[in-house]
Backbone as a chain_set.jsonl record, in Angstrom:
{"seq": "XXXXXXXXXXXXXXXXXXXXXXXXXXXXXXXXXXXXXXXXXXXXXXXXXXXXXXXXXXXXXXXXXXXXXXXXXXXXXXXXXXXXXXXXXXXXXXXXXXXXXXXXXXXXXXXXXXXXXXXXXXXXXXXXXXXXXXXXXXXXXXXXXXXXXXXXXXXXXXXXXXXXXXXXXXXXXXXXXXXXXXXXXXXXXXXXXXXXXXXXXXXXXXXXXXXXXXXXXXXXXX", "coords": {"N": [[1.064, -1.608, 0.22], [0.714, 1.619, -0.885], [1.538, 5.357, -0.079], [0.042, 8.436, -0.194], [0.662, 12.147, -0.689], [-0.864, 14.771, 0.802], [-2.166, 17.62, 0.783], [-3.774, 20.866, 2.692], [-5.88, 23.489, 1.95], [-7.407, 26.091, 3.282], [-10.174, 28.021, 1.347], [-11.962, 30.82, -0.067], [-15.003, 32.383, -1.78], [-14.233, 34.038, -3.75], [-11.564, 33.021, -4.18], [-12.343, 30.221, -4.728], [-13.722, 30.492, -7.286], [-11.9, 31.095, -8.897], [-9.676, 29.383, -8.801], [-11.471, 27.347, -9.91], [-11.995, 27.838, -12.736], [-9.836, 27.763, -13.687], [-8.834, 24.97, -13.106], [-10.572, 23.889, -14.65], [-10.019, 23.887, -17.315], [-7.551, 22.345, -17.506], [-7.689, 19.989, -16.339], [-10.124, 17.061, -15.733], [-13.682, 16.634, -15.217], [-14.61, 14.897, -11.523], [-16.199, 11.494, -12.534], [-17.85, 10.341, -11.287], [-20.115, 12.703, -10.75], [-22.308, 15.121, -10.718], [-24.583, 16.998, -13.161], [-23.683, 19.487, -12.192], [-20.503, 19.006, -11.254], [-20.859, 18.384, -8.798], [-20.841, 15.888, -5.642], [-22.292, 14.844, -2.926], [-21.115, 13.723, -0.083], [-21.483, 11.362, 2.719], [-20.723, 10.541, 6.033], [-19.51, 8.913, 8.477], [-18.21, 8.481, 11.794], [-15.521, 6.477, 13.547], [-14.667, 6.337, 16.949], [-13.629, 7.023, 20.342], [-14.362, 6.317, 24.405], [-12.456, 7.806, 25.485], [-11.42, 9.844, 23.707], [-10.004, 8.635, 21.247], [-9.539, 9.508, 18.099], [-9.049, 12.281, 17.967], [-7.914, 12.884, 20.375], [-5.315, 12.125, 18.838], [-5.04, 13.32, 16.667], [-4.951, 16.412, 17.139], [-2.908, 16.001, 18.839], [-0.924, 16.21, 17.42], [0.475, 14.096, 16.014], [2.791, 11.581, 14.59], [2.225, 9.118, 13.56], [-0.668, 8.089, 12.847], [-4.726, 7.047, 13.262], [-8.222, 6.358, 11.894], [-11.575, 4.997, 11.561], [-14.104, 4.78, 9.383], [-17.757, 5.043, 8.447], [-18.923, 5.221, 4.653], [-21.169, 6.427, 2.404], [-22.763, 7.479, -0.855], [-23.854, 10.54, -2.608], [-26.332, 9.848, -1.44], [-26.895, 7.043, -1.46], [-27.302, 4.207, -0.15], [-27.076, 1.255, -1.311], [-24.769, 1.144, -1.669], [-21.678, 1.082, 0.291], [-18.967, 1.691, 2.068], [-16.66, 0.434, 4.585], [-13.79, 2.737, 5.563], [-10.431, 2.985, 6.29], [-8.427, 5.886, 7.245], [-5.649, 6.443, 7.435], [-2.412, 7.857, 9.105], [1.304, 8.571, 8.484], [4.013, 9.38, 8.739], [3.887, 11.714, 7.662], [2.824, 11.114, 5.546], [-0.895, 10.346, 3.873], [-2.254, 7.173, 3.741], [-5.057, 5.464, 2.692], [-7.428, 2.684, 3.47], [-9.871, 0.086, 2.349], [-12.885, -1.451, 2.249], [-16.019, -2.665, 0.839], [-19.308, -2.774, 2.665], [-22.636, -4.101, 3.798], [-25.253, -2.816, 3.601], [-27.474, -3.824, 5.883], [-24.949, -5.224, 7.156], [-24.092, -2.72, 8.349], [-26.321, -1.566, 9.61], [-26.228, -2.83, 11.953], [-23.803, -3.124, 13.261], [-24.474, -0.234, 14.267], [-26.278, -0.961, 15.838], [-24.81, -2.456, 17.774], [-24.924, -4.98, 17.102], [-21.748, -6.044, 16.698], [-21.028, -8.669, 15.596], [-21.577, -9.144, 13.266], [-20.004, -8.231, 11.444], [-16.804, -9.964, 11.841], [-15.53, -11.43, 10.284], [-12.756, -13.76, 8.748], [-11.896, -13.002, 6.192], [-11.97, -11.357, 5.416], [-9.89, -8.655, 6.013], [-9.381, -5.601, 6.494], [-12.152, -5.816, 7.995], [-12.065, -7.552, 9.879], [-10.523, -6.45, 11.176], [-11.315, -3.644, 12.119], [-13.344, -4.998, 13.712], [-12.174, -6.425, 15.775], [-10.552, -3.72, 17.511], [-13.141, -2.619, 18.135], [-13.743, -3.723, 20.292], [-11.066, -3.816, 21.45], [-10.793, -1.687, 22.097], [-12.981, -0.241, 21.984], [-13.945, 1.424, 20.618], [-16.627, 3.106, 19.017], [-19.624, 4.311, 17.332], [-19.441, 7.79, 16.611], [-20.268, 10.613, 15.239], [-21.475, 12.089, 12.483], [-20.523, 13.34, 9.495], [-21.499, 15.758, 6.594], [-20.897, 16.828, 3.148], [-20.067, 18.805, 0.938], [-19.018, 18.001, -1.972], [-16.72, 18.319, -5.05], [-14.673, 17.403, -7.515], [-11.671, 17.458, -9.282], [-9.321, 15.77, -11.591], [-6.142, 14.838, -12.734], [-3.81, 13.206, -14.537], [-0.857, 12.902, -14.672], [1.151, 12.281, -11.662], [-0.665, 11.226, -10.379], [-3.249, 12.73, -9.669], [-6.052, 14.599, -7.617], [-7.766, 17.091, -7.353], [-9.453, 17.924, -5.036], [-12.821, 19.918, -4.129], [-14.239, 21.357, -1.026], [-17.478, 21.798, 0.433], [-19.978, 23.367, 2.363], [-20.35, 22.064, 5.157], [-21.662, 20.57, 7.509], [-23.139, 18.64, 10.311], [-23.753, 15.512, 12.602], [-25.188, 14.455, 15.691], [-26.917, 11.845, 15.756], [-26.231, 9.012, 15.191], [-27.549, 7.031, 15.108], [-29.548, 8.19, 13.078], [-28.215, 7.347, 10.552], [-28.412, 6.62, 7.898], [-30.613, 7.984, 7.399], [-32.613, 10.587, 4.898], [-31.576, 13.995, 5.406], [-31.212, 17.312, 6.291], [-30.968, 19.09, 7.443], [-28.75, 19.526, 10.133], [-25.809, 20.535, 11.388], [-23.742, 23.353, 11.14], [-20.175, 23.087, 10.573], [-17.763, 23.798, 9.797], [-16.753, 26.969, 8.2], [-16.729, 29.024, 4.996], [-14.628, 27.16, 2.113], [-12.987, 24.164, 1.556], [-10.206, 23.078, 0.107], [-8.329, 20.365, -1.173], [-5.364, 19.267, -2.11], [-4.527, 16.117, -3.539], [-1.433, 13.572, -4.01], [1.091, 11.719, -5.305], [3.879, 10.117, -6.207], [4.657, 12.623, -7.18], [4.077, 16.236, -7.595], [2.637, 17.524, -10.462], [4.497, 20.479, -11.868], [2.493, 22.342, -12.874], [-0.291, 21.754, -11.809], [0.232, 23.008, -9.066], [1.525, 25.439, -9.887], [-1.235, 26.307, -10.426], [-2.601, 26.167, -8.569], [-1.605, 27.507, -5.832], [-2.041, 30.589, -4.231], [-2.847, 33.859, -3.164], [-1.796, 34.838, 0.119], [-2.906, 32.117, 1.42], [-2.174, 29.827, 3.329], [-1.187, 26.687, 3.866], [-3.212, 23.889, 5.779], [-4.084, 22.037, 8.431], [-6.446, 21.122, 8.427], [-9.091, 19.256, 9.395], [-12.129, 17.698, 8.873], [-13.795, 15.624, 9.966], [-12.239, 16.401, 12.907], [-13.104, 18.865, 12.642], [-16.124, 18.852, 13.233], [-16.307, 17.672, 15.374], [-15.226, 19.948, 17.785], [-17.586, 21.676, 17.196]], "CA": [[-0.09, 0.043, -0.166], [1.188, 3.196, -1.173], [1.322, 6.21, 0.491], [-0.092, 9.904, -0.968], [0.55, 12.932, -0.515], [-2.173, 15.689, 1.155], [-2.287, 19.329, 0.681], [-4.986, 21.453, 2.316], [-6.23, 25.266, 2.156], [-9.252, 26.732, 3.323], [-10.367, 29.478, 0.511], [-12.978, 31.853, -0.025], [-15.792, 32.304, -2.488], [-13.066, 34.335, -5.212], [-10.472, 31.561, -4.487], [-12.635, 28.84, -5.583], [-13.975, 30.586, -8.786], [-10.51, 31.668, -9.707], [-9.457, 27.728, -9.169], [-12.152, 26.408, -10.674], [-11.521, 27.898, -13.917], [-7.902, 27.316, -13.701], [-8.499, 23.038, -13.429], [-11.417, 23.171, -15.942], [-8.361, 24.026, -18.609], [-6.783, 21.176, -17.459], [-8.068, 18.661, -15.75], [-11.32, 16.555, -15.412], [-14.083, 16.609, -13.672], [-15.063, 13.282, -11.625], [-17.171, 10.916, -13.64], [-19.455, 10.083, -10.632], [-20.103, 13.748, -10.448], [-23.931, 15.506, -11.009], [-24.128, 17.989, -14.113], [-22.896, 20.682, -11.469], [-19.837, 18.519, -11.452], [-20.527, 18.417, -7.12], [-21.894, 14.791, -5.632], [-22.39, 14.497, -1.453], [-20.523, 12.567, 0.605], [-21.429, 11.482, 3.973], [-19.53, 9.684, 6.704], [-19.841, 8.536, 10.259], [-16.275, 8.488, 11.737], [-15.686, 6.051, 14.671], [-14.116, 6.839, 17.994], [-13.9, 6.224, 21.799], [-14.493, 7.182, 25.552], [-11.455, 8.993, 25.541], [-11.714, 10.576, 22.033], [-8.916, 8.506, 20.564], [-8.964, 9.891, 17.095], [-9.643, 13.557, 17.894], [-6.476, 13.082, 20.847], [-4.287, 11.838, 18.189], [-4.722, 14.395, 15.658], [-4.866, 17.701, 18.178], [-1.398, 16.287, 19.528], [0.039, 16.443, 15.985], [0.804, 12.251, 16.197], [2.984, 11.326, 13.498], [1.221, 8.011, 13.301], [-2.467, 7.636, 13.695], [-5.939, 6.364, 12.042], [-9.769, 6.854, 11.854], [-12.352, 4.652, 10.908], [-14.831, 5.585, 9.009], [-18.811, 4.612, 7.313], [-19.384, 6.694, 4.116], [-21.846, 6.764, 1.112], [-22.805, 9.148, -1.413], [-25.087, 10.84, -3.192], [-27.438, 9.55, -0.58], [-27.226, 5.999, -1.869], [-27.107, 3.308, 0.94], [-26.169, 0.313, -1.812], [-22.975, 0.956, -2.085], [-21.158, 1.502, 1.716], [-17.49, 1.623, 2.485], [-15.743, 1.063, 5.483], [-12.5, 3.02, 5.711], [-9.578, 2.917, 7.456], [-7.736, 6.724, 6.952], [-3.6, 6.419, 8.669], [-0.92, 8.808, 8.386], [2.576, 7.557, 9.659], [5.375, 10.241, 7.958], [3.485, 12.558, 6.549], [1.736, 10.649, 3.873], [-1.97, 9.651, 3.819], [-3.019, 5.974, 3.212], [-6.085, 4.574, 2.534], [-7.834, 1.014, 3.2], [-11.509, 0.441, 1.868], [-14.262, -2.597, 2.326], [-17.667, -2.805, 1.043], [-20.647, -3.064, 3.688], [-23.718, -4.116, 3.168], [-26.209, -1.586, 4.337], [-28.217, -4.371, 7.092], [-24.547, -5.113, 8.15], [-23.718, -1.287, 9.005], [-27.341, -1.079, 10.557], [-26.026, -4.113, 13.021], [-22.611, -2.254, 13.861], [-25.139, 0.822, 14.632], [-26.855, -1.491, 17.564], [-23.828, -2.742, 18.585], [-24.075, -6.242, 16.814], [-20.589, -6.493, 16.024], [-20.835, -9.581, 14.845], [-22.184, -9.648, 11.269], [-18.249, -8.176, 10.546], [-16.165, -10.628, 12.235], [-15.166, -12.149, 8.923], [-11.739, -13.595, 8.179], [-11.518, -13.759, 5.434], [-12.262, -9.318, 5.536], [-9.032, -7.797, 7.236], [-10.479, -5.154, 7.474], [-13.72, -5.549, 9.061], [-11.601, -8.23, 11.198], [-9.861, -5.153, 12.351], [-12.51, -2.812, 12.982], [-14.191, -5.419, 15.178], [-11.13, -6.366, 17.132], [-10.858, -2.344, 17.812], [-14.585, -1.724, 18.896], [-13.911, -4.401, 21.448], [-10.001, -3.362, 22.143], [-9.851, -0.049, 21.865], [-13.967, 0.502, 22.819], [-14.457, 2.204, 19.649], [-17.659, 2.751, 18.652], [-20.165, 5.441, 15.829], [-19.412, 8.947, 17.186], [-20.147, 11.759, 14.463], [-21.787, 12.196, 11.105], [-20.245, 14.859, 8.26], [-21.846, 15.593, 5.708], [-20.945, 17.854, 2.84], [-20.32, 19.093, -0.839], [-17.16, 17.648, -2.529], [-16.613, 18.967, -6.75], [-13.26, 17.255, -7.662], [-10.738, 17.0, -10.708], [-8.652, 14.606, -11.581], [-5.279, 14.722, -12.967], [-3.292, 11.614, -14.129], [0.14, 13.377, -14.39], [1.189, 12.526, -10.257], [-2.56, 10.764, -10.207], [-3.461, 13.858, -8.265], [-7.022, 14.348, -7.14], [-8.009, 18.273, -6.396], [-10.91, 18.553, -4.379], [-13.224, 21.638, -3.198], [-15.507, 20.716, 0.457], [-18.362, 23.222, 1.613], [-21.144, 22.768, 3.29], [-19.847, 20.71, 5.755], [-22.9, 20.009, 8.737], [-22.465, 17.154, 11.56], [-24.666, 15.145, 13.249], [-24.829, 13.459, 16.629], [-27.648, 10.858, 15.361], [-25.423, 8.1, 14.638], [-28.829, 5.751, 14.263], [-30.158, 8.39, 11.487], [-26.665, 7.65, 9.329], [-29.203, 6.546, 6.814], [-32.196, 8.448, 7.116], [-32.737, 11.45, 4.673], [-30.943, 14.546, 6.128], [-31.329, 18.486, 5.326], [-30.035, 20.196, 8.568], [-27.222, 18.845, 10.984], [-25.101, 21.479, 12.763], [-22.279, 23.903, 10.511], [-19.65, 22.719, 11.363], [-16.881, 24.939, 9.103], [-16.649, 28.648, 7.385], [-15.858, 28.744, 3.715], [-14.515, 25.56, 1.546], [-11.179, 23.406, 2.076], [-9.413, 22.324, -1.007], [-7.405, 19.341, -0.865], [-4.898, 17.992, -3.359], [-3.696, 15.038, -2.863], [-0.816, 12.809, -5.293], [1.288, 10.075, -5.062], [5.158, 10.598, -5.758], [4.929, 14.025, -7.035], [3.254, 17.441, -7.899], [3.375, 18.317, -11.612], [4.459, 22.42, -12.243], [1.126, 23.231, -13.944], [-0.46, 21.637, -10.665], [1.471, 23.374, -8.285], [1.341, 27.092, -10.154], [-2.542, 26.683, -10.825], [-3.55, 26.188, -7.075], [-1.212, 28.513, -5.35], [-2.847, 31.33, -3.889], [-1.372, 34.625, -1.954], [-2.546, 34.603, 1.211], [-3.298, 31.03, 1.438], [-1.295, 28.875, 4.195], [-1.747, 25.09, 4.367], [-3.471, 24.2, 6.496], [-4.277, 21.133, 9.413], [-7.768, 20.666, 8.724], [-10.204, 17.849, 9.72], [-13.685, 18.093, 8.571], [-13.73, 15.67, 11.892], [-12.067, 17.06, 14.56], [-14.505, 20.51, 13.038], [-17.21, 18.958, 13.687], [-16.819, 17.313, 17.096], [-15.249, 20.884, 18.279], [-18.654, 22.547, 17.043]], "C": [[1.047, 0.967, -0.266], [1.054, 4.606, -0.396], [0.811, 6.908, 0.071], [-0.02, 11.365, -0.061], [-0.275, 14.108, -0.249], [-2.223, 16.785, 1.678], [-3.455, 19.89, 1.062], [-4.902, 22.949, 2.49], [-7.388, 25.28, 2.225], [-8.571, 27.997, 2.238], [-11.371, 29.333, 0.599], [-13.405, 32.197, -1.082], [-14.719, 32.345, -4.261], [-12.174, 33.402, -5.599], [-10.985, 30.721, -5.115], [-12.991, 29.419, -7.373], [-13.005, 31.112, -9.727], [-9.55, 30.169, -9.826], [-9.891, 26.822, -10.233], [-12.208, 26.867, -11.85], [-10.183, 27.583, -14.602], [-8.359, 25.782, -14.287], [-9.67, 23.361, -14.427], [-10.785, 23.463, -17.438], [-8.047, 22.774, -18.882], [-6.92, 19.816, -16.979], [-9.581, 18.154, -15.807], [-11.899, 16.535, -14.138], [-14.472, 14.719, -13.352], [-16.134, 12.786, -12.287], [-18.063, 10.968, -12.98], [-19.916, 11.13, -10.445], [-21.861, 14.318, -10.903], [-23.774, 16.534, -12.905], [-23.652, 19.775, -13.302], [-21.239, 20.499, -11.422], [-19.559, 18.254, -10.081], [-21.287, 16.855, -6.646], [-21.925, 15.719, -3.717], [-21.588, 13.288, -1.429], [-21.71, 12.689, 2.806], [-20.949, 10.146, 4.682], [-20.257, 9.771, 7.976], [-18.593, 7.326, 11.404], [-16.814, 7.213, 13.928], [-14.777, 6.525, 15.515], [-14.402, 6.005, 20.041], [-13.722, 6.578, 23.107], [-13.698, 8.334, 25.466], [-10.874, 9.784, 24.233], [-10.363, 10.092, 21.48], [-8.772, 9.302, 19.299], [-8.693, 11.219, 16.847], [-8.184, 13.873, 18.778], [-5.352, 13.474, 20.245], [-3.861, 12.792, 16.99], [-4.242, 15.794, 16.283], [-3.872, 17.348, 18.797], [-0.437, 15.992, 18.386], [0.814, 14.82, 15.852], [1.236, 12.012, 14.864], [2.072, 10.063, 12.66], [-0.428, 7.994, 14.141], [-3.46, 7.376, 12.556], [-7.071, 7.116, 12.635], [-10.06, 5.468, 11.114], [-13.808, 5.416, 10.925], [-16.476, 4.526, 8.289], [-18.381, 5.618, 6.141], [-20.033, 5.953, 2.893], [-21.98, 7.84, 0.317], [-23.871, 9.559, -1.895], [-26.659, 10.194, -2.492], [-28.137, 8.119, -1.102], [-26.459, 4.951, -1.435], [-26.864, 2.36, 0.273], [-25.157, 0.077, -2.025], [-22.822, 1.669, -1.093], [-20.001, 0.997, 1.599], [-17.117, 1.805, 3.652], [-14.063, 1.44, 4.98], [-11.311, 3.323, 6.437], [-8.383, 4.288, 7.006], [-6.514, 6.723, 8.215], [-3.419, 7.623, 8.392], [0.124, 7.96, 9.237], [4.004, 8.535, 8.308], [5.364, 11.077, 7.505], [2.501, 12.256, 5.257], [0.615, 10.246, 4.662], [-1.881, 7.846, 3.508], [-4.306, 5.753, 3.741], [-6.194, 3.1, 2.417], [-9.131, 0.675, 2.944], [-12.356, -0.945, 2.126], [-15.129, -2.333, 1.627], [-18.443, -3.537, 1.845], [-21.764, -3.475, 2.726], [-24.44, -3.404, 4.387], [-26.421, -2.517, 5.652], [-26.302, -4.721, 8.2], [-23.811, -3.732, 9.447], [-25.342, -1.017, 9.899], [-26.796, -1.692, 11.858], [-24.992, -3.389, 13.236], [-23.407, -0.83, 14.35], [-26.363, 0.432, 16.19], [-26.539, -2.257, 17.769], [-24.163, -4.55, 18.247], [-23.313, -7.148, 16.02], [-20.191, -7.703, 15.117], [-20.996, -10.167, 13.41], [-20.873, -8.69, 10.93], [-17.044, -8.94, 11.312], [-16.003, -11.75, 11.218], [-13.503, -12.426, 8.363], [-10.997, -13.645, 7.732], [-11.836, -11.241, 4.501], [-11.291, -9.079, 6.1], [-9.237, -7.004, 7.975], [-11.511, -5.034, 8.221], [-12.899, -6.098, 10.395], [-10.714, -7.022, 12.355], [-10.341, -4.371, 12.976], [-13.379, -3.558, 14.224], [-13.992, -5.9, 16.178], [-11.214, -5.078, 18.449], [-12.055, -2.22, 18.299], [-14.269, -3.14, 20.331], [-12.056, -3.946, 22.224], [-10.058, -2.229, 22.538], [-11.816, 0.736, 21.784], [-14.323, 1.597, 21.868], [-16.277, 1.93, 19.167], [-18.093, 3.985, 17.7], [-20.21, 6.28, 16.785], [-20.384, 9.818, 16.451], [-20.643, 11.565, 12.999], [-21.227, 13.244, 10.612], [-21.558, 13.902, 7.376], [-21.251, 16.304, 4.349], [-20.746, 17.594, 1.691], [-18.561, 18.757, -1.8], [-17.746, 18.106, -4.538], [-14.747, 18.589, -6.626], [-12.91, 16.988, -9.208], [-9.68, 16.389, -10.449], [-7.541, 15.166, -12.808], [-4.408, 13.773, -13.5], [-2.248, 11.624, -14.472], [0.999, 13.184, -12.552], [-0.181, 11.271, -9.784], [-2.513, 11.896, -9.436], [-4.887, 14.104, -8.744], [-7.07, 15.633, -6.113], [-9.688, 18.042, -6.266], [-11.497, 19.789, -3.163], [-14.423, 21.218, -2.338], [-16.54, 21.574, 1.164], [-19.498, 22.468, 1.801], [-20.946, 21.963, 3.9], [-20.608, 20.907, 7.041], [-22.063, 18.466, 9.825], [-23.573, 17.313, 11.878], [-24.335, 14.229, 14.198], [-25.092, 12.194, 16.948], [-26.747, 9.942, 15.348], [-27.159, 7.113, 13.921], [-29.772, 6.536, 12.742], [-29.552, 8.129, 10.824], [-27.998, 7.324, 7.502], [-30.576, 7.572, 6.346], [-31.779, 9.987, 5.979], [-31.807, 12.734, 5.561], [-30.713, 16.305, 5.7], [-30.735, 19.234, 5.51], [-28.949, 19.724, 9.158], [-26.917, 20.659, 11.327], [-23.981, 21.944, 11.722], [-21.205, 23.333, 11.357], [-17.988, 23.278, 10.675], [-17.728, 26.253, 8.426], [-16.367, 28.548, 6.293], [-15.982, 27.39, 2.834], [-13.013, 25.425, 1.842], [-11.341, 23.075, 0.357], [-8.346, 21.504, -0.957], [-7.066, 19.224, -2.565], [-4.138, 16.809, -2.629], [-3.144, 13.799, -4.718], [-0.057, 12.074, -4.806], [3.148, 10.833, -5.312], [5.744, 12.041, -6.204], [3.957, 15.073, -7.454], [3.092, 17.996, -9.363], [3.178, 20.121, -11.374], [3.46, 22.62, -12.614], [0.336, 22.655, -12.565], [-0.558, 22.614, -9.992], [1.27, 24.358, -8.739], [-0.075, 27.948, -9.632], [-3.088, 27.182, -9.391], [-2.694, 27.26, -5.872], [-2.124, 29.974, -5.183], [-2.558, 32.604, -3.312], [-2.614, 34.798, -0.824], [-3.414, 33.469, 1.74], [-2.824, 29.915, 2.372], [-1.748, 27.439, 4.057], [-2.001, 25.218, 5.305], [-3.599, 22.532, 7.266], [-5.609, 20.557, 9.24], [-8.235, 19.603, 9.001], [-12.202, 18.308, 9.667], [-14.397, 17.543, 10.252], [-13.432, 15.841, 13.311], [-13.186, 18.481, 13.992], [-15.522, 20.001, 13.489], [-17.867, 18.281, 15.184], [-16.046, 18.632, 17.962], [-16.503, 21.695, 18.187], [-19.43, 22.512, 18.953]], "O": [[2.135, 0.9, 0.305], [-0.14, 4.723, -0.122], [0.54, 6.261, -0.941], [-0.568, 11.557, 1.025], [-0.5, 14.663, -1.325], [-2.315, 16.993, 2.888], [-4.39, 19.749, 0.273], [-3.99, 23.525, 3.083], [-8.263, 24.736, 1.553], [-7.491, 28.581, 2.149], [-11.975, 28.362, 1.054], [-12.486, 32.484, -1.848], [-14.516, 31.58, -5.204], [-11.922, 32.982, -6.729], [-10.39, 30.262, -6.09], [-12.593, 28.864, -8.398], [-13.145, 31.46, -10.9], [-8.84, 29.925, -10.802], [-9.339, 26.037, -11.004], [-12.72, 25.926, -12.458], [-9.771, 27.268, -15.718], [-8.303, 25.424, -15.463], [-9.39, 22.662, -15.402], [-11.3, 23.141, -18.509], [-8.137, 22.155, -19.943], [-6.296, 18.795, -17.267], [-10.357, 19.097, -15.961], [-11.523, 16.484, -12.967], [-14.581, 13.762, -14.119], [-17.025, 13.556, -12.644], [-19.126, 11.43, -13.396], [-20.645, 10.872, -9.488], [-22.491, 13.478, -11.545], [-22.742, 16.516, -13.576], [-23.404, 20.846, -13.856], [-20.553, 21.517, -11.518], [-18.411, 17.931, -9.777], [-22.318, 16.588, -7.264], [-21.633, 16.89, -3.472], [-21.397, 12.34, -2.191], [-22.221, 13.524, 3.553], [-20.811, 9.038, 4.165], [-21.218, 10.433, 8.367], [-18.362, 6.132, 11.592], [-17.673, 7.213, 14.809], [-13.915, 7.221, 14.978], [-14.988, 5.07, 20.587], [-12.747, 7.324, 23.195], [-14.06, 9.508, 25.394], [-9.722, 10.208, 24.137], [-9.534, 10.964, 21.218], [-7.715, 9.932, 19.32], [-8.187, 11.546, 15.773], [-7.377, 14.706, 18.367], [-4.589, 14.402, 20.513], [-2.743, 12.976, 16.509], [-3.163, 16.255, 15.911], [-3.521, 18.234, 19.576], [0.71, 15.573, 18.541], [1.985, 14.835, 15.472], [0.429, 12.134, 13.942], [1.487, 10.085, 11.577], [-0.962, 7.932, 15.248], [-3.237, 7.433, 11.346], [-7.079, 8.039, 13.449], [-9.285, 4.883, 10.358], [-14.406, 6.135, 11.725], [-16.287, 3.446, 7.729], [-17.691, 6.611, 6.371], [-19.48, 4.961, 2.42], [-21.504, 8.948, 0.564], [-24.917, 8.963, -1.639], [-27.766, 10.151, -3.028], [-29.347, 7.916, -1.197], [-25.367, 4.625, -1.901], [-26.036, 1.794, 0.986], [-24.61, -0.931, -2.472], [-23.417, 2.745, -1.028], [-19.864, -0.104, 1.065], [-17.083, 2.947, 4.109], [-13.324, 0.736, 4.291], [-11.466, 4.12, 7.361], [-7.387, 3.865, 6.418], [-6.554, 6.932, 9.427], [-4.058, 8.351, 7.632], [0.006, 7.137, 10.145], [4.592, 8.104, 7.316], [6.322, 11.569, 6.909], [1.813, 12.872, 4.443], [0.754, 9.859, 5.822], [-0.975, 7.629, 2.704], [-4.635, 5.82, 4.926], [-5.516, 2.365, 1.699], [-9.753, 1.346, 3.767], [-11.331, -1.625, 2.07], [-15.173, -1.107, 1.734], [-18.392, -4.767, 1.854], [-21.891, -3.336, 1.509], [-24.268, -3.426, 5.606], [-25.701, -2.208, 6.601], [-26.217, -4.572, 9.419], [-23.353, -3.736, 10.59], [-25.343, -0.214, 10.833], [-26.931, -1.01, 12.874], [-25.559, -2.386, 13.67], [-22.599, -0.191, 15.025], [-26.926, 1.106, 17.052], [-27.305, -3.179, 18.048], [-23.709, -5.376, 19.04], [-23.52, -8.117, 15.289], [-19.349, -7.749, 14.22], [-20.678, -11.173, 12.775], [-20.897, -8.418, 9.729], [-16.077, -8.179, 11.335], [-16.377, -12.9, 11.448], [-12.956, -11.562, 7.676], [-9.848, -13.991, 8.005], [-11.814, -10.483, 3.531], [-11.578, -9.268, 7.282], [-9.336, -6.991, 9.201], [-11.689, -4.142, 9.051], [-12.891, -5.575, 11.509], [-10.463, -6.87, 13.55], [-10.095, -4.162, 14.164], [-13.882, -3.067, 15.234], [-14.704, -6.034, 17.173], [-11.611, -5.156, 19.612], [-11.999, -1.419, 19.232], [-14.976, -3.052, 21.335], [-11.94, -3.807, 23.441], [-9.288, -1.793, 23.394], [-11.991, 1.937, 21.581], [-14.934, 2.594, 22.255], [-16.904, 0.877, 19.046], [-17.191, 4.692, 17.25], [-20.812, 5.979, 17.815], [-21.485, 9.849, 17.0], [-20.018, 10.721, 12.357], [-21.379, 14.268, 11.278], [-22.113, 12.805, 7.316], [-20.358, 16.647, 5.123], [-21.042, 16.514, 1.181], [-17.479, 19.302, -2.015], [-18.883, 18.132, -5.01], [-13.873, 19.175, -5.986], [-13.62, 16.48, -10.076], [-9.101, 16.371, -9.363], [-7.984, 15.846, -13.733], [-4.019, 13.191, -12.488], [-1.916, 10.488, -14.812], [1.51, 14.258, -12.233], [-0.251, 10.661, -8.717], [-1.691, 11.982, -8.524], [-5.162, 13.939, -9.933], [-6.763, 15.678, -4.921], [-10.656, 18.011, -7.026], [-11.079, 20.281, -2.115], [-15.461, 20.79, -2.844], [-16.418, 21.975, 2.322], [-19.841, 21.327, 1.494], [-21.264, 20.854, 3.471], [-19.944, 21.61, 7.803], [-21.044, 17.779, 9.908], [-24.334, 18.276, 11.783], [-23.509, 13.339, 13.994], [-24.474, 11.444, 17.703], [-25.907, 10.642, 15.913], [-27.581, 6.777, 12.814], [-30.356, 5.974, 11.816], [-29.995, 8.589, 9.772], [-28.099, 7.893, 6.415], [-31.208, 7.747, 5.305], [-30.686, 10.505, 6.205], [-31.271, 12.252, 6.559], [-29.99, 16.511, 4.725], [-30.086, 19.981, 4.778], [-28.038, 19.492, 8.363], [-27.677, 21.621, 11.441], [-23.226, 21.044, 11.352], [-21.284, 23.135, 12.57], [-17.035, 22.971, 11.392], [-18.934, 26.414, 8.235], [-15.428, 27.755, 6.232], [-16.987, 26.683, 2.765], [-12.163, 26.235, 2.213], [-12.343, 22.9, -0.337], [-7.286, 22.048, -0.646], [-7.728, 19.147, -3.6], [-3.466, 16.677, -1.606], [-3.739, 13.446, -5.736], [-0.396, 11.604, -3.72], [3.549, 11.829, -4.71], [6.807, 12.549, -5.845], [2.839, 14.616, -7.689], [3.505, 19.152, -9.441], [2.237, 20.785, -10.941], [3.546, 23.827, -12.839], [0.38, 23.681, -11.885], [-1.543, 23.31, -10.237], [0.444, 24.834, -7.96], [-0.298, 29.016, -9.062], [-3.749, 28.184, -9.121], [-3.424, 27.758, -5.015], [-2.856, 30.324, -6.109], [-1.554, 32.368, -2.641], [-3.84, 34.858, -0.915], [-4.445, 33.684, 2.378], [-3.264, 28.833, 1.981], [-2.955, 27.246, 4.209], [-1.576, 26.118, 6.029], [-3.122, 21.677, 6.52], [-5.909, 19.543, 9.871], [-7.432, 18.713, 8.72], [-13.03, 18.975, 10.287], [-14.99, 18.14, 11.15], [-14.002, 15.591, 14.373], [-13.944, 19.029, 14.792], [-16.064, 20.709, 14.337], [-18.944, 18.271, 15.78], [-16.239, 18.407, 19.157], [-16.622, 22.505, 19.107], [-20.424, 23.184, 19.228]]}, "num_chains": 1, "name": "protein.A"}
């Protein structure tokens, strides 16, 4: 499993309009986006009674991890369990597909549904539900717009309308509310071994420094 670089910047509406116009000239929108180039993401994060994931992030640990369930555009027929981890400034992601029934069992505390030795990531979560006391903690919803550039396997994303809810039992319920968890918009640049100069030049904005923004942390600090 190869690590990827991740750069994040908080931007405003004017920055976004400028960046979007530049990127559309050289990069392709995500194939799964709607006619406006956007899609919605709902994630359910796990943490424990001492807020392990929050503490690791805020403490700046070089090695940390978090688990989440995720689906897109309100379509709960395809759900993924994802483990995001950081090690030596590189980001890693592992994923496995879950059924809605397995997710509902998780939310109700029936963990044996994911005790599947042939699925290593599910078994890892099953183990940590018991030995780290991980539990479903917070739902985060947001809109995403993505552009891809093949050289360097680059993905540039713009995340907006970030909202949170602690109603984890409502993970599969349509939600129009929730509490705003972030102001403005977050731009993320993800790439493999190198960032092409053309992309590096495009995403430079005066006065916008790199940030360690985390949507999960923002949601927990609301």
